[in-house]
RONUMAR-746881 format. One record per residue (C-alpha): x, y, z. Coordinates in steps of 0.2 Angstrom, whole numbers, plus 5000, padded with zeros to 4 digits. Each point is the difference from the previous one (the first is absolute). Layout:
// RONUMAR-746881
LUMNU | xx | yy | zz
LUMNU | X | Y | Z
...
***
This chain:
// RONUMAR-746881
LUMNU | xx | yy | zz
LUMNU | 5563 | 5542 | 5564
LUMNU | 5011 | 5012 | 4988
LUMNU | 5004 | 5010 | 5015
LUMNU | 5006 | 4985 | 5009
LUMNU | 5010 | 4994 | 4984
LUMNU | 5008 | 5017 | 4999
LUMNU | 5005 | 5001 | 5019
LUMNU | 5007 | 4983 | 4999
LUMNU | 5010 | 5003 | 4985
LUMNU | 5007 | 5016 | 5007
LUMNU | 5004 | 4992 | 5016
LUMNU | 5009 | 4985 | 4993
LUMNU | 5011 | 5009 | 4987
LUMNU | 5005 | 5014 | 5013
LUMNU | 5006 | 4987 | 5012
LUMNU | 5009 | 4990 | 4987
LUMNU | 5008 | 5014 | 4991
LUMNU | 5006 | 5010 | 5014
LUMNU | 5018 | 5000 | 5000
LUMNU | 5000 | 4989 | 4986
LUMNU | 5013 | 5001 | 4986
LUMNU | 4986 | 5011 | 4988
LUMNU | 5000 | 5012 | 5014
LUMNU | 5019 | 5001 | 5002
LUMNU | 5002 | 5000 | 4981
LUMNU | 4988 | 5015 | 4998
LUMNU | 5010 | 5008 | 5014
LUMNU | 5017 | 4997 | 4992
LUMNU | 4993 | 5006 | 4984
LUMNU | 4994 | 5015 | 5007
LUMNU | 5016 | 5003 | 5009
LUMNU | 5010 | 4997 | 4984
LUMNU | 4990 | 5010 | 4988
LUMNU | 4993 | 5014 | 5012
LUMNU | 4984 | 5000 | 4990
LUMNU | 4988 | 4991 | 5013
LUMNU | 4984 | 5003 | 4990
LUMNU | 5006 | 4993 | 4984
LUMNU | 5007 | 4985 | 5009
LUMNU | 4984 | 4998 | 5009
LUMNU | 4990 | 5000 | 4983
LUMNU | 5013 | 4986 | 4992
LUMNU | 4997 | 4990 | 5016
LUMNU | 4982 | 5002 | 5001
LUMNU | 4997 | 4996 | 4981
LUMNU | 5011 | 4985 | 5003
LUMNU | 4991 | 4994 | 5015
LUMNU | 4983 | 5004 | 4992
LUMNU | 5006 | 4989 | 4985
LUMNU | 5005 | 4986 | 5012
LUMNU | 4984 | 5000 | 5009
LUMNU | 4990 | 5000 | 4984
LUMNU | 5011 | 4985 | 4994
LUMNU | 4997 | 4991 | 5017
LUMNU | 4980 | 5002 | 4999
LUMNU | 4998 | 4998 | 4981
LUMNU | 5014 | 4988 | 4994
LUMNU | 5011 | 4996 | 5015
LUMNU | 4994 | 4982 | 5000
LUMNU | 5004 | 4997 | 4981
LUMNU | 5018 | 5007 | 5002
LUMNU | 5003 | 4988 | 5014
LUMNU | 4997 | 4986 | 4987
LUMNU | 5008 | 5007 | 4985
LUMNU | 5015 | 5010 | 5007
LUMNU | 5011 | 4992 | 5013
LUMNU | 5001 | 5012 | 5015
LUMNU | 5017 | 4996 | 5002
LUMNU | 5005 | 5008 | 4984
LUMNU | 4990 | 5017 | 5005
LUMNU | 5010 | 4997 | 5017
LUMNU | 5017 | 4999 | 4991
LUMNU | 4996 | 5015 | 4987
LUMNU | 4995 | 5010 | 5015
LUMNU | 5015 | 4995 | 5010
LUMNU | 5011 | 5005 | 4985
LUMNU | 4991 | 5017 | 4998
LUMNU | 5005 | 5005 | 5018
LUMNU | 5018 | 4993 | 4997
LUMNU | 5002 | 5011 | 4985
LUMNU | 4992 | 5016 | 5007
LUMNU | 5010 | 4997 | 5016
LUMNU | 5016 | 4999 | 4989
LUMNU | 4996 | 5015 | 4989
LUMNU | 4996 | 5011 | 5015
LUMNU | 5017 | 4996 | 5009
LUMNU | 5010 | 5003 | 4984
LUMNU | 4990 | 5017 | 4998
LUMNU | 5002 | 5004 | 5018
LUMNU | 5013 | 5012 | 5000
LUMNU | 4989 | 5014 | 4993
LUMNU | 4992 | 5012 | 5011
LUMNU | 4988 | 5005 | 4986
LUMNU | 4983 | 4991 | 5002
LUMNU | 4996 | 4988 | 4987
LUMNU | 4985 | 5007 | 4990
LUMNU | 4984 | 4992 | 4996
LUMNU | 4999 | 5008 | 4984
LUMNU | 5003 | 4986 | 4990
LUMNU | 4985 | 4988 | 4997
LUMNU | 5011 | 4985 | 5002
LUMNU | 5004 | 5006 | 5018
LUMNU | 4981 | 5000 | 5002
LUMNU | 4998 | 4983 | 4991
LUMNU | 5015 | 4993 | 5010
LUMNU | 4992 | 5004 | 5017
LUMNU | 4983 | 4993 | 4993
LUMNU | 5009 | 4984 | 4995
LUMNU | 5010 | 4997 | 5016
LUMNU | 4984 | 5003 | 5011
LUMNU | 4989 | 4989 | 4988
LUMNU | 5012 | 4986 | 4999
LUMNU | 5004 | 4999 | 5019
LUMNU | 4981 | 4999 | 5003
LUMNU | 4996 | 4986 | 4988
LUMNU | 4998 | 4985 | 5011
LUMNU | 5003 | 5010 | 5016
LUMNU | 4990 | 4996 | 5016
LUMNU | 4989 | 5016 | 4998
LUMNU | 4995 | 4995 | 4982
LUMNU | 4996 | 4982 | 5006
LUMNU | 4990 | 5008 | 5014
LUMNU | 4991 | 5011 | 4988
LUMNU | 4996 | 4984 | 4988
LUMNU | 4994 | 4991 | 5015
LUMNU | 4989 | 5014 | 5007
LUMNU | 4992 | 5003 | 4982
LUMNU | 4997 | 4980 | 4997
LUMNU | 4991 | 5000 | 5017
LUMNU | 4990 | 5016 | 4997
LUMNU | 4986 | 5005 | 4989
LUMNU | 5005 | 5018 | 5000
LUMNU | 5019 | 4999 | 4991
LUMNU | 4997 | 5019 | 4996
LUMNU | 5001 | 5003 | 5019
LUMNU | 5016 | 4989 | 5001
LUMNU | 5008 | 5009 | 4987
LUMNU | 4996 | 5019 | 5007
LUMNU | 5004 | 4993 | 5018
LUMNU | 5017 | 4994 | 4994
LUMNU | 5003 | 5015 | 4991
LUMNU | 4996 | 5012 | 5014
LUMNU | 5011 | 4990 | 5012
LUMNU | 5015 | 5000 | 4988
LUMNU | 4997 | 5019 | 4997
LUMNU | 5001 | 5002 | 5020
LUMNU | 5016 | 4990 | 5001
LUMNU | 5009 | 5007 | 4985
LUMNU | 4995 | 5018 | 5003
LUMNU | 5010 | 4998 | 5017
LUMNU | 5014 | 4992 | 4992
LUMNU | 5002 | 5013 | 4986
LUMNU | 4998 | 5014 | 5014
LUMNU | 5012 | 4992 | 5011
LUMNU | 5014 | 4997 | 4987
LUMNU | 4998 | 5017 | 4994
LUMNU | 5003 | 5008 | 5018
LUMNU | 5014 | 4988 | 5003
LUMNU | 5008 | 5006 | 4983
LUMNU | 4998 | 5018 | 5005
LUMNU | 5012 | 4996 | 5016
LUMNU | 5013 | 4988 | 4993
LUMNU | 5012 | 5004 | 4986
LUMNU | 4994 | 4993 | 4982
LUMNU | 5016 | 4989 | 5000
LUMNU | 4996 | 4991 | 5016
LUMNU | 4981 | 4999 | 4995
LUMNU | 5006 | 4993 | 4983
LUMNU | 5011 | 4987 | 5008
LUMNU | 4988 | 4994 | 5013
LUMNU | 4987 | 4998 | 4987
LUMNU | 5012 | 4991 | 4989
LUMNU | 5004 | 4988 | 5013
LUMNU | 4982 | 4997 | 5006
LUMNU | 4995 | 4995 | 4982
LUMNU | 5014 | 4988 | 4998
LUMNU | 4996 | 4992 | 5017
LUMNU | 4982 | 4999 | 4994
LUMNU | 5005 | 4993 | 4984
LUMNU | 5011 | 4987 | 5009
LUMNU | 4987 | 4996 | 5012
LUMNU | 4985 | 4998 | 4985
LUMNU | 5013 | 4990 | 4990
LUMNU | 5004 | 4987 | 5014
LUMNU | 4981 | 4999 | 5005
LUMNU | 5002 | 5008 | 5017
LUMNU | 4989 | 5016 | 4995
***
């Protein structure tokens, strides 16, 4: 039944993540930095880490760290990144990803926004019910790769057609909205 576990995991995560904030975050980061492969790498690394946490120690975290604290930190990260993006939105020069801090920032943003998210909870539930948790992990990573590849490519192609100032302003506003929705428990 490993194939069934793999296909169930892929299907569930694909359906849950299509149009989700992680896909939109990847799209926005790709549009802003114009480095879709690097954004996809940072996003996938964070999502793989999130999936591992869900499978290996997710239930322990839920007892030791309040999900509300993780949620607020995630919301504040979105707000801060949105404000920073708006402040720097007058430049037509793409932000560089050469700084390791930028890559770590993308990783942290995605990882913290996924902790306690519906897809992480679904992965935890699938792993708890399955005799093949490695296939749950592989299925979730495959689904995340499909969804976020679409997001990174879409963001990059949108950014090619729209002036960078406008892209940065829209990304900043989207991140601020995500931050507010997360902090107020709506998202």
